[in-house]
N, CA, C and O of each residue as an XYZ file, in Angstrom:
508
protein
N     -22.081     10.605     40.658
C     -21.809      9.170     40.681
C     -20.505      8.895     40.003
O     -20.235      9.387     38.908
N     -19.679      8.087     40.679
C     -18.443      7.740     40.172
C     -18.452      6.590     39.218
O     -19.008      5.550     39.571
N     -17.882      6.677     38.028
C     -17.875      5.651     36.959
C     -16.946      4.449     37.400
O     -15.873      4.672     37.959
N     -17.372      3.226     37.143
C     -16.540      2.130     37.309
C     -15.459      2.107     36.258
O     -15.739      2.085     35.060
N     -14.208      2.114     36.720
C     -12.989      2.173     35.827
C     -13.141      1.204     34.627
O     -12.758      1.572     33.517
N     -13.677      0.001     34.806
C     -13.675     -0.908     33.759
C     -14.646     -0.539     32.506
O     -14.655     -1.191     31.462
N     -15.375      0.476     32.727
C     -16.249      1.056     31.672
C     -15.712      2.286     31.025
O     -16.436      3.006     30.337
N     -14.351      2.556     31.255
C     -13.787      3.751     30.823
C     -12.525      3.509     29.907
O     -11.572      2.832     30.294
N     -12.582      4.094     28.693
C     -11.426      4.029     27.835
C     -10.484      5.143     28.283
O     -10.867      6.114     28.936
N      -9.199      4.934     27.879
C      -8.185      5.913     28.383
C      -7.615      6.671     27.139
O      -6.661      6.202     26.517
N      -8.185      7.796     26.802
C      -7.625      8.510     25.638
C      -6.245      8.955     25.810
O      -5.513      9.031     24.824
N      -5.794      9.280     27.069
C      -4.420      9.734     27.293
C      -3.440      8.619     27.103
O      -2.322      8.868     26.650
N      -3.801      7.401     27.427
C      -2.912      6.270     27.170
C      -2.825      5.942     25.743
O      -1.739      5.636     25.251
N      -3.938      5.987     25.024
C      -3.882      5.710     23.585
C      -3.196      6.734     22.820
O      -2.473      6.369     21.893
N      -3.327      7.992     23.090
C      -2.662      9.079     22.549
C      -1.136      9.058     22.850
O      -0.314      9.462     22.028
N      -0.797      8.558     24.093
C       0.636      8.420     24.476
C       1.249      7.328     23.572
O       2.388      7.494     23.134
N       0.575      6.271     23.290
C       1.124      5.217     22.474
C       1.508      5.780     21.096
O       2.538      5.429     20.522
N       0.659      6.643     20.604
C       0.982      7.340     19.324
C       2.272      8.168     19.348
O       3.102      8.160     18.439
N       2.358      8.882     20.476
C       3.501      9.800     20.678
C       4.814      8.965     20.799
O       5.878      9.468     20.437
N       4.762      7.813     21.255
C       5.860      6.833     21.368
C       6.278      6.116     20.130
O       7.314      5.452     20.084
N       5.435      6.263     19.098
C       5.721      5.596     17.757
C       7.108      6.134     17.218
O       7.373      7.336     17.236
N       7.924      5.228     16.767
C       9.284      5.647     16.220
C       9.228      6.725     15.090
O      10.166      7.504     14.926
N       8.203      6.748     14.383
C       8.060      7.795     13.306
C       7.070      8.871     13.644
O       6.487      9.504     12.764
N       6.879      9.076     14.959
C       5.870     10.161     15.417
C       6.273     11.540     14.900
O       5.413     12.417     14.814
N       7.510     11.768     14.558
C       7.841     13.013     14.111
C       7.273     13.448     12.707
O       7.265     14.605     12.287
N       6.803     12.349     12.057
C       6.130     12.514     10.681
C       4.614     12.918     10.837
O       3.932     13.319      9.894
N       4.168     12.772     12.106
C       2.656     12.957     12.334
C       2.432     14.546     12.265
O       3.256     15.363     12.678
N       1.287     14.839     11.726
C       0.753     16.186     11.773
C      -0.624     16.194     12.519
O      -1.160     17.266     12.803
N      -1.166     15.046     12.820
C      -2.473     15.039     13.419
C      -2.648     13.729     14.148
O      -2.260     12.665     13.667
N      -3.240     13.833     15.316
C      -3.832     12.585     16.020
C      -5.354     12.893     16.168
O      -5.723     13.903     16.768
N      -6.218     12.025     15.623
C      -7.627     12.210     15.660
C      -8.222     11.064     16.501
O      -7.811      9.910     16.374
N      -9.205     11.409     17.368
C      -9.828     10.374     18.195
C     -11.338     10.419     18.037
O     -11.957     11.461     17.821
N     -11.877      9.240     18.158
C     -13.379      9.047     18.248
C     -13.632      8.363     19.653
O     -12.968      7.385     19.996
N     -14.533      8.865     20.384
C     -14.954      8.244     21.608
C     -16.447      8.001     21.646
O     -17.233      8.892     21.965
N     -16.836      6.731     21.302
C     -18.250      6.411     21.272
C     -18.760      6.123     22.669
O     -18.105      5.438     23.455
N     -19.933      6.651     22.969
C     -20.565      6.357     24.247
C     -21.987      5.891     24.126
O     -22.639      6.151     23.115
N     -22.473      5.222     25.110
C     -23.873      4.839     25.183
C     -24.798      6.046     25.378
O     -24.733      6.821     26.332
N     -25.688      6.114     24.335
C     -26.574      7.286     24.436
C     -28.002      6.753     25.046
O     -28.281      5.554     25.067
N     -28.786      7.675     25.491
C     -30.040      7.335     26.200
C     -31.178      6.968     25.338
O     -32.191      6.512     25.868
N     -31.107      7.128     23.995
C     -32.107      6.711     23.115
C     -31.473      5.998     21.909
O     -30.365      6.289     21.458
N     -32.314      4.998     21.411
C     -31.787      4.179     20.116
C     -31.971      5.211     18.993
O     -32.455      6.324     19.199
N     -31.553      4.771     17.783
C     -31.630      5.617     16.647
C     -33.074      5.896     16.343
O     -33.349      6.962     15.792
N     -34.088      4.984     16.669
C     -35.412      5.151     16.360
C     -36.197      5.816     17.574
O     -37.426      5.890     17.590
N     -35.397      6.277     18.559
C     -36.070      7.050     19.677
C     -36.421      6.247     20.903
O     -36.898      6.851     21.863
N     -36.232      4.948     20.967
C     -36.628      4.183     22.080
C     -35.652      4.491     23.265
O     -34.451      4.632     23.034
N     -36.137      4.592     24.476
C     -35.220      4.836     25.615
C     -34.396      3.486     25.883
O     -34.898      2.367     25.991
N     -33.108      3.789     25.965
C     -32.177      2.638     26.175
C     -31.605      2.692     27.625
O     -31.265      3.771     28.110
N     -31.508      1.574     28.283
C     -30.902      1.454     29.596
C     -29.533      1.076     29.466
O     -28.785      1.412     30.384
N     -29.035      0.405     28.448
C     -27.662      0.027     28.308
C     -27.475     -0.825     27.000
O     -28.418     -1.033     26.236
N     -26.315     -1.264     26.802
C     -26.027     -2.230     25.806
C     -24.859     -3.154     26.030
O     -24.131     -2.952     27.002
N     -24.631     -4.126     25.226
C     -23.489     -5.009     25.374
C     -23.004     -5.169     23.919
O     -23.795     -5.217     22.977
N     -21.627     -5.250     23.776
C     -20.972     -5.425     22.531
C     -20.198     -6.627     22.398
O     -19.472     -7.000     23.319
N     -20.308     -7.319     21.221
C     -19.451     -8.464     20.875
C     -18.551     -8.055     19.738
O     -18.947     -7.261     18.885
N     -17.304     -8.605     19.712
C     -16.290     -8.159     18.783
C     -15.756     -9.400     18.044
O     -15.424    -10.421     18.646
N     -15.686     -9.251     16.639
C     -15.028    -10.240     15.810
C     -13.497     -9.829     15.746
O     -13.155     -9.061     14.847
N     -12.627    -10.263     16.584
C     -11.285     -9.893     16.638
C     -10.536    -10.141     15.382
O      -9.687     -9.329     15.017
N     -10.809    -11.268     14.661
C     -10.040    -11.570     13.378
C     -10.378    -10.517     12.365
O      -9.473     -9.995     11.714
N     -11.628    -10.179     12.199
C     -11.979     -9.137     11.248
C     -11.425     -7.788     11.670
O     -10.962     -7.029     10.818
N     -11.457     -7.466     12.947
C     -10.892     -6.165     13.426
C      -9.408     -6.107     12.965
O      -8.981     -5.094     12.410
N      -8.623     -7.187     13.193
C      -7.177     -7.107     12.879
C      -6.977     -6.990     11.392
O      -6.040     -6.327     10.949
N      -7.866     -7.640     10.574
C      -7.751     -7.424      9.138
C      -7.924     -5.964      8.714
O      -7.158     -5.424      7.916
N      -8.989     -5.339      9.298
C      -9.293     -3.952      9.002
C      -8.166     -3.064      9.460
O      -7.739     -2.195      8.699
N      -7.653     -3.239     10.685
C      -6.561     -2.398     11.179
C      -5.272     -2.541     10.317
O      -4.563     -1.563     10.081
N      -4.995     -3.772      9.862
C      -3.810     -3.958      9.057
C      -4.001     -3.260      7.738
O      -3.038     -2.655      7.267
N      -5.159     -3.282      7.091
C      -5.333     -2.575      5.849
C      -5.292     -1.120      6.087
O      -4.672     -0.423      5.283
N      -5.874     -0.587      7.090
C      -6.073      0.867      7.306
C      -4.644      1.379      7.668
O      -4.281      2.460      7.206
N      -3.821      0.657      8.470
C      -2.573      1.172      8.883
C      -1.590      1.274      7.684
O      -0.602      2.008      7.726
N      -1.903      0.519      6.635
C      -1.047      0.555      5.424
C      -1.393      1.712      4.474
O      -0.691      1.883      3.477
N      -2.466      2.537      4.737
C      -2.820      3.637      3.896
C      -1.747      4.712      3.854
O      -1.063      4.946      4.850
N      -1.601      5.344      2.752
C      -0.571      6.448      2.689
C      -0.801      7.544      3.767
O      -1.903      8.062      3.946
N       0.234      7.838      4.420
C       0.188      8.928      5.452
C      -0.205      8.525      6.864
O      -0.133      9.315      7.806
N      -0.615      7.289      6.976
C      -1.094      6.741      8.295
C       0.100      6.141      9.047
O       0.818      5.295      8.514
N       0.308      6.601     10.327
C       1.381      6.097     11.130
C       0.966      4.865     12.001
O       1.648      3.844     12.093
N      -0.204      5.073     12.617
C      -0.732      3.992     13.533
C      -2.250      4.253     13.759
O      -2.753      5.368     13.627
N      -2.909      3.177     14.097
C      -4.328      3.236     14.500
C      -4.392      2.334     15.803
O      -3.876      1.217     15.844
N      -5.061      2.908     16.851
C      -5.290      2.140     17.987
C      -6.789      2.137     18.279
O      -7.467      3.143     18.072
N      -7.330      0.944     18.784
C      -8.752      0.913     19.081
C      -8.932      0.070     20.312
O      -8.253     -0.931     20.543
N      -9.901      0.538     21.099
C     -10.239     -0.233     22.317
C     -11.832     -0.189     22.340
O     -12.489      0.850     22.277
N     -12.333     -1.436     22.437
C     -13.837     -1.621     22.523
C     -14.122     -2.337     23.800
O     -13.501     -3.344     24.140
N     -15.137     -1.758     24.538
C     -15.605     -2.367     25.694
C     -16.521     -3.545     25.352
O     -17.629     -3.295     24.876
N     -16.159     -4.754     25.550
C     -16.877     -5.893     25.029
C     -17.263     -6.891     26.113
O     -16.602     -7.058     27.137
N     -18.358     -7.526     25.816
C     -18.888     -8.673     26.617
C     -19.073     -8.382     28.152
O     -18.803     -9.161     29.066
N     -19.614     -7.041     28.267
C     -19.972     -6.610     29.677
C     -21.166     -5.578     29.474
O     -21.290     -4.896     28.457
N     -22.007     -5.548     30.537
C     -22.956     -4.593     30.391
C     -22.538     -3.149     30.512
O     -21.776     -2.835     31.427
N     -22.973     -2.262     29.672
C     -22.663     -0.835     29.653
C     -23.949     -0.116     29.794
O     -24.991     -0.522     29.280
N     -23.849      0.992     30.523
C     -25.058      1.862     30.786
C     -24.890      3.266     30.108
O     -23.807      3.660     29.673
N     -25.917      3.902     30.061
C     -25.913      5.303     29.462
C     -24.806      6.091     29.980
O     -24.676      6.252     31.193
N     -23.913      6.646     29.044
C     -22.863      7.500     29.376
C     -21.447      6.788     29.419
O     -20.408      7.448     29.411
N     -21.465      5.401     29.464
C     -20.249      4.633     29.417
C     -19.611      4.712     28.022
O     -20.268      4.755     26.981
N     -18.231      4.726     28.098
C     -17.549      4.599     26.837
C     -17.700      3.213     26.172
O     -17.619      2.177     26.832
N     -17.908      3.231     24.931
C     -18.123      1.968     24.155
C     -16.833      1.694     23.361
O     -16.272      0.601     23.434
N     -16.392      2.664     22.633
C     -15.233      2.520     21.719
C     -14.314      3.674     21.672
O     -14.783      4.812     21.659
N     -13.100      3.477     21.648
C     -12.200      4.624     21.557
C     -11.241      4.191     20.359
O     -10.617      3.130     20.329
N     -11.224      5.113     19.444
C     -10.388      4.844     18.137
C      -9.459      6.047     17.979
O      -9.914      7.187     18.071
N      -8.259      5.832     17.760
C      -7.294      6.902     17.589
C      -6.463      6.687     16.382
O      -5.877      5.611     16.263
N      -6.349      7.642     15.438
C      -5.537      7.531     14.241
C      -4.531      8.700     14.248
O      -4.847      9.854     14.538
N      -3.368      8.325     13.924
C      -2.256      9.286     13.833
C      -1.662      9.215     12.342
O      -1.425      8.148     11.776
N      -1.462     10.409     11.808
C      -0.957     10.367     10.395
C      -0.409     11.749     10.130
O      -0.324     12.609     11.007
N      -0.028     11.921      8.829
C       0.694     13.107      8.315
C      -0.119     14.328      8.200
O       0.235     15.352      8.785
N      -1.233     14.284      7.450
C      -2.003     15.413      7.130
C      -3.516     15.131      7.471
O      -3.894     13.965      7.591
N      -4.341     16.138      7.621
C      -5.729     15.858      8.088
C      -6.501     15.039      7.098
O      -7.244     14.129      7.465
N      -6.323     15.362      5.845
C      -7.153     14.706      4.795
C      -6.996     13.142      4.882
O      -7.956     12.383      4.744
N      -5.657     12.704      5.131
C      -5.434     11.250      5.264
C      -5.961     10.686      6.671
O      -6.552      9.608      6.731
N      -5.735     11.404      7.689
C      -6.188     10.978      9.000
C      -7.673     10.906      9.093
O      -8.205      9.892      9.544
N      -8.397     11.973      8.674
C      -9.848     12.033      8.782
C     -10.417     10.865      7.910
O     -11.344     10.181      8.344
N      -9.880     10.645      6.719
C     -10.451      9.605      5.756
C     -10.255      8.280      6.479
O     -11.185      7.473      6.506
N      -9.082      8.014      7.071
C      -8.801      6.748      7.648
C      -9.689      6.500      8.920
O     -10.223      5.406      9.107
N      -9.830      7.573      9.800
C     -10.718      7.368     10.950
C     -12.110      7.075     10.525
O     -12.766      6.174     11.048
N     -12.565      7.845      9.564
C     -13.914      7.571      9.032
C     -14.164      6.238      8.489
O     -15.198      5.632      8.770
N     -13.225      5.734      7.690
C     -13.360      4.449      7.048
C     -13.166      3.332      8.052
O     -13.844      2.304      8.023
N     -12.237      3.566      8.919
C     -11.968      2.443     10.054
C     -13.242      2.292     10.886
O     -13.731      1.188     11.128
N     -13.770      3.472     11.322
C     -14.905      3.460     12.232
C     -16.157      2.814     11.515
O     -16.903      2.047     12.123
N     -16.338      3.140     10.272
C     -17.509      2.672      9.610
C     -17.391      1.123      9.337
O     -18.389      0.402      9.368
N     -16.202      0.673      9.083
C     -15.962     -0.787      8.972
C     -16.111     -1.524     10.234
O     -16.627     -2.641     10.269
N     -15.646     -0.888     11.315
C     -15.782     -1.577     12.660
C     -17.191     -1.714     12.967
O     -17.635     -2.801     13.335
N     -17.964     -0.636     12.838
C     -19.412     -0.666     13.124
C     -20.155     -1.640     12.240
O     -21.085     -2.273     12.741
N     -19.844     -1.814     11.020
C     -20.533     -2.652     10.129
C     -20.043     -4.062     10.115
O     -20.839     -4.964      9.856
N     -18.853     -4.304     10.363
C     -18.278     -5.738     10.114
C     -17.618     -6.269     11.382
O     -17.209     -7.430     11.371
N     -17.487     -5.547     12.432
C     -16.666     -6.103     13.663
C     -17.553     -6.268     14.815
O     -17.541     -7.313     15.466
N     -18.358     -5.239     15.111
C     -19.100     -5.259     16.443
C     -20.512     -5.675     16.165
O     -21.072     -5.363     15.114
N     -21.127     -6.429     17.173
C     -22.517     -6.656     17.173
C     -23.039     -6.138     18.544
O     -22.569     -6.455     19.638
N     -24.061     -5.312     18.324
C     -24.544     -4.540     19.609
C     -25.943     -5.131     19.986
O     -26.799     -5.361     19.131
N     -26.121     -5.363     21.335
C     -27.341     -5.745     21.916
C     -27.781     -4.633     22.795
O     -27.148     -4.397     23.824
N     -28.824     -3.934     22.460
C     -29.356     -2.848     23.294
C     -30.348     -3.368     24.270
O     -31.049     -4.348     24.016
N     -30.406     -2.698     25.408
C     -31.427     -3.011     26.382
C     -32.324     -1.806     26.633
O     -31.844     -0.698     26.872
N     -33.639     -2.040     26.574
C     -34.543     -0.936     26.611
C     -35.392     -0.963     27.929
O     -35.498     -1.989     28.601
N     -35.974      0.194     28.251
C     -36.788      0.363     29.447
C     -38.001     -0.534     29.392
O     -38.812     -0.533     30.318
């Protein structure tokens, strides 16, 4: 089954943006997270899909703060929002570029956790 392109994030394009950064020569790591719709909810219920809403103002605040962390060159995020997503579809793609792995891993983890807790609202659809 061929995926509809509107449900696919482009890791190559986001990674390419990082490599075009004027300070890319300072980077030692690009780390990516690709969240997808899974077939079961956290409590085990069968999921047919979901829809995501995004608080863009809060997202920009988080990205501004995280991009200012020591060692971080850039952070890019793409969230599939306001459209029905089905099992296997990409939900969010988050890419962090920075100097050393300790800085990059910490920033990706903190950024992802903040986005999940403060930016996105998920509505799951069940069988």
